[in-house]
N, C-alpha and C positions, 0 to 999 in steps of 0.2 A: 376755255381753259386749263390754264398750262399746267401740267401733272411732273414736274419736277421736284418739286421742292425737298420729298421725300428720300429722295438719290443720296448716294454718298459719293458717287463722282463728281469729283471738285468739274470737271470739266461739263457734267451736264445741270450742276447749280448753277454757273457760270448764263448759263441760258433759262435758269426759274424764272426769274421775272421781262422776257421777252413779251410780247402779246399773241406770240406764235403759240396756238395749240399745242405745245410737245408732249408725246407722249414717249416712254424709253421702252426699247423694246420687248416685247413680252404678251400674251396670249392676250390681253384686252385690249390694245392697240389692234394687233391683227386683225381680231374678232373683231370689231368695228369698223375696220375697211370693210369687212366680207358683207356685214350688215349693212354698210352705208351705200356699198358698190361705189367708194370713191377710189380713187388710185393712192400706192402710199410714195408719198415723198420720203424719204431715208437719207439725211444727214448725216454725214460720218466725220469726227475729228477728233481734237486732243487740245487739251487745257494749254499747251505749251505752244500751238500753233499760229502764227501770226496770219496767215491771210484766210484762218477760220477766223479772227477776229476782227478782221478788216471785215466780211462777210456779216457776219452778228451785228457790228455795227450798221454799215449798210441799210443791212433786211430784216433782219430778226428781229430789229430793235424799231421798228418803224413800221405803226400803223397800219398804213393804206399797204405795203406789204405781204403783213400779216393777216389782214383782212380776207387776201387773195388766197395765201395757204391755205389758211382756215375753210375757207367754204368750198373750196377744189381737191383739197387732200384731206389724209390722215398721216400728219406730220410725225412723224420718228426721230429724233435726236441718238446720235452711238458715241459712245465713247471707246474709241479703236484700240483703247490698253485696257478695258474691260473686256471687250470681244472680238481678240485679234483673230477669231474663228471668221465671222460676218466680214471683217474688214479683209481678209485675204480671199472673200468669197467674192464679196463684191467690187473690190480691183480687180481681178481674174474681167469679171463679167465686163466693167469700163472698160479693158486692155482688149476683146475680146469685140464689143460693139461699137467703140472707135477708131482700133486700130494704132491707139495712144495709149503711149504709159499715166497710170492714175498720182493721185499724189491726194492730200489736202487741203480744205475740204472735199469728202467725197458726195456726188451729192447724185442719187438714182432715185427714180422711178419707175412702180414695183405696180403690180396689177393686183386688186387684193385675192384674198385666197389662196391663188399658187404663189403667190410673190416673186412671181418674174419681173427681171430687169426689163424697160422696154426701151432707155432713156438715161445716160450715164454721163454727166459731167463733173467739174472742180467748184472751182470760183467763179460767180457771173455778179457783174456787177448789178446796183440796182437801176444805174442808166446804161445805157448802149452808148458802148465806147471801142474801139480797137480791136473792133470785128467781131465782139462778142453780144449777144443784145441783151437787152430790158432782165432783167430778172423774172418780173411780173410778167411781162409780155411772153416770156417763153413760159409760165408755166400755164398761162389761160390756151395759150395752142397746143401741149400738152394733156390739158385736161379735157379739151373737144377733141383732140383725135384718142383717147384712150375713149370718151364718149361713141364714136362714132366708128372705132374699129374694135370695139371688144374681141370679139371672137379670133378676128385677126393675128392682134397681140397676143391672145393665150399660146397662137400657133408659132408666131413669133420666138415664145419667149421658151415656148418648151422645145424648141430646135437650141434655143442659146443653151440650156442646161444642158442637152443633148451633145454641144460643141464643149459644154464646159467639160462634163464626164469623158468627156474623148480624147481631151489634152492629158486626163492625166495619167502619168506612168503603167504602162500595160507589163503582164507579169514577162521575165526574162526568156528568150527563146532557148529551149533546150540544148545543153553542152556548151551554154554561155562561159566563157572565160576570163578571166582579170588580168591587164596586162597594164606597166607603165605609158602606155599611149598617152592618155587624158593628162597625166603628169608632164610629158615634155608639149602635148599639146597647148597649157594655160600657160607655159614658161612662152608661149612662143606667141601667143595671144597676149598676151601682160606687155610684152614686148611692146608690140605694131599698136598697142594702145595706147602706150606711157607718151606721156607730155614732158620730152627732152628736155625743157626750158623750166619748167613750172613745177615741172614732180605730179603724180596723179595722172589720172587715167581721161580724156577723151578733154571736151571744153569747159566750158560756161554751162550750169553752176557745178560747181565740182564736191563730190563727197568724196569723204576720207577711203572708204574700203577698203577696213584692217584684215577682212579675210585676206582679201588681195595681196596683202604687203606683206602678211606674215608667211602666205606662201613663199613670195621670193623668195625673202629673209630663209626659207624652207631649203628653198633650191639653191640660195650661196652655202649654206651650211653641209651639204651634202656631199658639194663638190669642194672643200676648203682642204681636202687634203688628197686631193686626186692633182695630176701632172697639170690640168686645166681649170683653175677653180671657176666657178661663175660669178666672176666680180662686176660682170652689169645686173647682176641680180640685187648683191650688195647696194649697187650704186641706185638703182630705180628705189630702193626701199627706203637708202640714207636721204635722197635730193629731197625725195618725197615730204619726208617728217622734216628735214630742216627748212623748207620750203612752208609747209603749215604751221609750224611752232614759231618763225618769224615772223608768220605772217597775223590779218585779222582772225583766222578761224580759232587761232590759238587767245585764251583771255591772259595778256600779258602781266595783269595786276594781281588777276587772283587764282592763274592757274582754271584748267581744266579747257576743253576744246569744246567749243559753238556745234551745231547739228550740222552746219554746210556749206561753203562759199557762192556768193550769189557770181564774184566772177570768176577766170582762168588763175588767176597771180594768187589767189588765198586773202584775197585782201579784206572784201568785208562779207560777214558772217550773212547770215540768219538768225539771231541771238537767240533760240532757245537751247538751253544745254540739255543732254538728255541722257541719260544714266546708263543706255545700251549703248554710248558712243562712245561715254569716258572709259567704263571697263575696259574693252577690248582695243581701247586707245592707251590707257595704262598699261595691258599687257605687253602692246608692241612696244611701246617707249621702249620700258623695262629691258625687253629683249635687244631690241639696235643699242642699248648702252652697253650691255654686255658682247653683243657682238663687234662690234664696232671701238668702244672706248673712246667715245666722243660725251666727254662730261656734259654737255649742249645735251642731252638725251637724258642721262640722268639725272639733272634739272626740272628738264621738263614733264618726266615721271614722276618726281616727288612732289611737285608741285600739284598736278592732276591727283595723286593722291591725300595728297591738303584737302584739294577744292572738298573731294569727297568725303571727308572725315570733316571737314568745317561744317561746310551746307548743309548735305545731303542726308548726314546721318541723322535718323530718327531718335527720341528717346527713348524711347521702348524696344528699339533693335530695328537694325533694316535701314536699308538707305531710299528715299523719296527716289520718285520716279522720273522728277524736272523741274528744272526752272522757265519760266515765262520769257518768249524774244520779247515781250513787250513788258513796259513800267511808266509809271507815271506821266500817261498817256501817249506814248509814241514809243517805235520801236528802239530798243538799245539805249534808251535813255540810262539808265544804269552803270554804262559802261563806259559813257564816252566824257572827253575834258575838252577843254580849252588854256591854252596858251597859260591866261591871267590866274585860273584855278592853281593851277598847277606852280605858279610862279609863289604865289600866297602859301602856298601849302607847302614847299622845300627850300633848306635853306638853299643857299648860291648854288655851292659845289653840287649839291643833289639835282638840280633841274639845270644845271650845266650840261651833265652827263647824261637824263631825261630829254632836255632839249635839242642834241645832237642823235639821241637813239632812236628816238620817235620822229624825227623832223617837224618839231613842231612847228619849224620858220618857214616852212612849207605849206601849200593850202589846204585847210580842211580839207579831208576827204570823207565825211557822210555828215550829210546836210548843214553844212555851216560850223561843224565841231570835230573835233578828232579821236575816232576810235585807232586807238594806237598798237600799233605796227613795228618791227622793228626796221629800221631804214639804216644801219651799218653791223657791222661783226663788229666782235671784240675787241681785233686787232683792229679795225676802223676808229672804231669808237675812241680807244686810249690815244691816237690820232689825232682826232678832234678836241679831245676834251681836255688831253695833256697829262692824264692821269696814270700810275702803274696799275697794272691788271687788276692786283689784290684790292688796288683801293678804291678801285672801278666799280669791282663785284663789290663793295661794303657801301657806296654808295645809292648802287642802284636796288640791292635789298633792302637797306632803311628807306628809301625813296619808295619800294613796290609796299613795303608795310605802310605808310604813312598813308597809300592812294587808297591802300583796301580797307584803313578806318574811318579816313573821309565818306568814302563808295559807300559804305554798311550806315551811313547814318543819313543816305538817300531812300526816296521809296522804296522798295524792293520789289525785284519780280517776283511774281506770283508762285511758290510754291504747290507744285500737286503733293497731292504726299499721300497719293496709295504705296503702297511697297508693294511692288509686282516681284516675284515669285523668280522667273525667267531671268529679268534682267537683272535684280537682287545677286544671281549667280553669275551674270558676267562680271559683276562687279566684283564678287567672290574670287573670281581666277583672277580676275587685273592685282587686285592684291595680294594674292599669295603669292604671283611669280614677280610682284614688286617688290616682296618683303623678301626673297631670296637674295632677288637682283641686286638692290639697294641696301642688302644688312640694317634692314628696318622690322625688326620682328612682331614691332609692333603695330604695323600691317597687317601681319598674318592673325596676329591677336584678333583683332575688328574684324575679320573671313572669319574665325571661327567662333564668333561671338555672332554674326550675322546665321552661319549653315544653324547655329542655333538656336536662334531665333526663328526659323522657318522651321526646324523641328519641333519645336513647343509650341508654337502658336499658330502654323501653317497648315499642320497637317491634324485635322480629327477625324474621329472613328476611321482611321486607316486612310481618309482619303486625302490627297496631298488638295493643295487652293492655289490659287493664282493671285488671287488679291485681297491683301487686309489695309483698312481703312477704318479709321475711329474706333478701335478697340475688337473690329469684327472680319471674319475672312466674309470672303465670296468666290463663286466660279468655281467646278472643280476643275485642275491644274488639264490645262493644255502637252502637247507635246515636248515644247518649247523648256516649260517648267520640269519636266522631267529628265531630260535630256540634257540641258544647260546644267541644273544642278548635280545632276551626277557625274559631269565632267571638270566642273568646279570643287565639288569633293576631294575628286580624285587627284587633283591640283594640293590642294591644301594639306593634305596626306603627308605631302613629301616634303611639307614646312615644318607643319607637326603634326605626330600623331595622336588618334584619338578612337580609342575599341567605337565607342557609338556612334562617329564619323564614319565607316568600315561600313559596321549595321546599317546605316544609313541607305549607304550606295547600295551595299547586295540588295535593299528591299524598293530602290528608287530603280536597280536596272531588272528585275522582278515583274514589277507592275509594269514597267513602260511596257516590255514583250506583251504581257496576259493584256494589256489595255489598250494597247494602238497597236500592234503588228498587220498587217494585212496576207493573212494565210493563204489568201491565195492568188494574189500579185507581187508578194513582197513589199520590203518598207513600211515605215510607218505613217498613218494616218497622221492628222494634226488633234484630231477629235478621238477622244474613249468612244467605246464601245457603247457608252451607255449614257453620249450625249445627245440634247436632242435633235429630233431630225431637221436639216437645214436642206439647200437645195443639191447639195452632193456634200462627201466625205471628202475636202482636202488632203491632197498627199502631194508634197511637195519637195524635190531635192537640190533646189537651187539657193542661193545665200538672196535677201534683197538686203536690205538695214539691219539686218542682225542675218547670225549664222544662220544656215542652213541645220532644221530640229533632228532630221533624218541623219545628214554629215556629223553635227555633233554627239548622237546615238552613236553611230559608229566608231566613231573615235574611242568613247566614253567606253564601250562594251568592251572593244579590240584590247584596252587597256585595262581594263578590270577582269577580263578573262586569262591574259597573261599575269598577272596579281597575284592572281588566284588560280593559276595555272586551271581554268577552270575551261572546259570547249565547249558549255551552251550558250555564254554570253561571246567565244571568237566563233564560233556559225552564226551565232546572230547578226555579228555585224556585218559579217561575210552575203548573209542574206539582203541584208539594207544593201549594199556593195553590188551585188547582182542585178536589184530590182534597178537603181539608177544608172546603173552601166550605160545605156543607151543613150541619158540622159549625157553624164559627161562625154561619151565619148563627140556627141553633136554640138554640144554649144561648153568647153571647157570653163572659159572665163566666168561662169557664171556660175561654177560650181566646184568655187575652192575648196570650202572648208571640206566636201565629199571625197574629194579631189586628195586630199591631206590625210583620211583616214586609208583612202586607197591605200597612198603614202606608207600608210602605219602598218598595213593588211599585209603588202608587200617585202615592207622590207621592217621586219617586227621590233619593235622597241626593245633596248637593255635595261632591262629589268635589276637593278640594285637592291637587296634585302638587307640592310648592319642591323647587329644585333650587340645589345654590348653598352658599357659607357660610354666610351668616345662616340655610340653612336650619330649623333647630330654632330656633333662636329666635321665626323670624316663627310657625311652627306651635306653640312658645308661646305665643307671643303671643294668636293667636284662640281657644286654645281653654281661652282664662280664661274664655270665655262659656258658659252652658252650654248646647246646641247638639247635640242626639241626630240630627240628623240631617246632620250637617256632619262627616265625612273629613275626617281632613289628615295628608297623607305627608310628613314631611322627609327627602328620598332621597337619601343622598351621591353625589356625583358618581363613586366609584370604582367606586360598588354595579354590579354583575354585576344585568341586567334582563332579561325577557323585552320581545320586538320593541314592542308595544303600549307599553308603560312608555319604554321606551328614546327612544321617539320624543320624548320630551319632555323634552330632555336640559339636564344646567346650561353656563350662559353663564359669561362675566366675573364679570356679575353676578348675584346672588340672582336668582330669578325663579320666579315662581306661576304655577301652568295648574288653569285653573277648567273643571268637567265636570258641567253637571248634567241626568240621564240619558245622551243622544248625544247633547249639546248642549253644545262647548265653546267659553269665547269666547278672547279674543287674551289670551297671555300678561302676567303686568303685573310690571313691577321695583321696585316698594318696596312698602314695608308697608301708606306708609299707602295708596296705591291700591288695594291687597288688601282693608282694611278696609273703604273706600268697596264696593268690590263684592260681598261677602258683606252688608255693613249690611242689616237686614232680615230675614236671613233665619237 
């Protein structure tokens, strides 16, 4: 009997009609495994995952495969987006067992009772191919191995758990100090791994890595006023974003970024769209527009924001988690075209522009159809199509509108309608940054509405929750939920002040430290003190597909500490940095977010508080320049503030208070004086 029908997760519900006797993770399934002395088959995935669908169709929908699974195992299906804690634990276990990186679907075989992994893999085919065994053959061998080696497997599993615990960061040595060595180290490592032809890092498959790119952009900005500005850092960021937005990893018709590219040239993606990718990519493209003045980045940032508001926003508030890679029976079908379809849809001038831009006379690039990529620059397109730049842009805009309208009449990709706190926080930050950079206040309004939705719906009985779906909240929040939301709220406060949002930020910071801090070894655990007991309590300082929770927490606590002149938050940020110091030194380019927090610790942000009738205009004026080390808050005269901020009062005339670290200058009474006071910073 399949036990998933009453679950809320769209991913689990995709499997409710499988002949496999799936259980959700929980005491009932774990106790059943112990009672029947059967190994546990744990399958972890998410609803937008293409290879999860492939394995489900080949194996989990197959009665013969299901019979083997049901007879030999207790089968547990897990949504990694609901339980990122378990996903982190078992992905790390996979890495130790196989000496390879993991991924999804993740397939783990574990002992009953202790839940100790003794086999790990990802996708397995139904029939043997490409050096991989047939799934059922593998399962029968594993079940037999468990039957005859139970004591040995428990010993091996115990050793694995000890290994998992041993790779946790340990307490920093007494006398450890912080320096800029990792800041220089990450710059060198990113340059060494940079693809000078196509941008990005390494070979196929290629992922966006926005934390690394933002780190490079900050390197350039920090050196911009020196005698030798780091133009290579700006070049690496701009080349990567340019290659991505002209390639197939960006949706040319509808905006938004796909998960990753299967090739080195950013041409063909896996077609899922994840909220957690697009929030940071929105922030990055908006910042790069400010840094470079290249209008192409402005357009991509705007298109990404439009996509999020149009396709991902939930009517009740917040943003949905993802769009599926597959639709209408195949991967990417929703996004593909033929020249005949486009010729019938567009007028002759529009089609001429589109034909040249997307190379429709060249061979199809994806399974006999065209996945749209820009083959020409706008200047090259002007030459080929014979139109002026303004005429050409109008034609492309009108063509894309028609394409979008027609595309939306197709079978839509599945939408995972979970509203996840941490992922929404990444989008809140992206919208807040884009609002200022693109001069679009409606984006800040959307971000503020999302903060209010989380504040009103996902905090229940003084407990933040990780997930909202079908009107209900579930799962106590993880580190990323608290840290990302705190960081996002502090970004949003720079676009529009709200007393309730400041109160939320202070509450988040206090809860973060009380619930997650490792008071023995330093840093923040991924799970709270009262979380269910797992194999071990994960704590990581490195970035993965999302920024490091510890890194974001250190950034946010440092910023809140400087805004409120509150040493407890500054000291907490420093404790995180000290705990992660050895990790940063050993592997800088895996710790971009934590190193950015180190940068802001060593070089404190310039905090500008502006009071008075013209405060918003002044803030808006100085925020037009890309300056990530500057925080500007326009606070209304009617605001209810903590003592440290109320000590910076409003006067009859607008006034600005400027502090750098613990040093504050005399108040400034004109926008011209303010501009002079901050020039060069």
